[in-house]
Residue, then its C-alpha position, 0 to 999 in steps of 0.5 A: m228641523k227647520i220649523l215655521i211658526i205662524d201666530d198673531e200671539k207675539l208673546l206666545v210665539k217669543g215663548l214657543k220660539k225660545s223653547l223649541e231653539q233649547e230642543g235643536f230646532q231652526v225657528t222663523a216666526a211671522h204674525d199675519g198670514e201675508e207675512g206667513l205666506n211670503v216666508f213660506e214661499t221664499n224659504d224650506f221648512d220641514l214643519l209649519i205650526l199654523d194659528l187658525m185665527l190669523p190677520k190678513i190671511d186667516g189659518t184656514s184659507l192660509c192652510r188651503i193655499i199651502r197644501q196646493k203648493s206643498d205637502l209640508p207637515i202642519i200643526m193647527l193651533t187654535a183657541k176654539d175647543s169644538d169638534i168642528d174646528k177639529i174636522l175642519g182643520l184635519e179635512l184642509g190638510a193638517d196632520d195634527y191639532l191643538t187647542k190654547p192653551f197647550n202644554t209645550r212638551e205636548l206639541i214638541a212631542r206631537m212634532r217629533a212623532i209626525l217627523r219620525r213617522l215622515e222619516k220612516q216612510e221616506k226610508s221605506d220609499h226610498k228602499q223600495s225604489i232602489y233596484t237591484s240585480g247581482d252587484l248592480e244598483v240603480d236608484p231612480n230617485y238621484r238617478i245613480v247607478k252603481k256597479s260593485s259600489k262603482e258609479i257608473e256615468l249614463t246619458p239620461k236617455e241610457f239611464e231611462i232604457l235601463e230603468l225601464l227594463i230593470r223595473n220590469k225583470g223578465r218582460v220582453f219589451p220590443r224595440e219600437e215599444i222602448f222607443r215610445l216609451i222613453w222618447q214619447e214618440p212614434c219609433l222611426d228607428t229601431r237602430t237607435i235603440d240597438v245603439h243605446i242598449k250596445n252603450l249601456r252593455e259596454k258601461l256596465k261591463d255586461h258582455d263580461d258575464k256569462t248571463p249578461m243582465i241585458q238580454t236579447k230575445w231574437g226577433v222581438g227585443y230586450f229584457f232585463r234577466r230575472d235574478 
């Protein structure tokens, strides 16, 4: 995991960096808001430890700027110990808050808790977004289609049509509606959809199945069979 620390207390940062590296984290440090913003914008990180009181760009403003650009987890540090400061930090989009002086073990525990929660959420989101039917898998995140664990190469439009149909199993889409949804423009020729469906069926070997995955509703359009 790559960690960015933005804090102007160099001695604290030095000790914290050493402790985190001993835990297996890769750590980059910046000592003012301007430097921190530049480092953030030119690198990828998994978590940010951000001091509230910084020179050049204060931590409050920096947190606001970063949150507009990214969902990067943020733990804010402050020498102040008031509820107002804590509420302010969390309302700006910080994920957690620690008051100085703090125990390094507590910081690491909170970091790991945030990262575990995000990892669990990502796995859950990913699992929910993979559509399946029999031995067919359609992964919209990575735009990958597999049948019997073998990846199938589709054109962008073929993939988008397949995703639309499998995401809405059983719903019949008229050719004109498929065209409008995928091409984002009025349909001038429904034969385009027929050709793409034909190519999809060929690549998926859908014609070999007794009950094809992509079915035709005569006179209306196409739909993906319900399992």
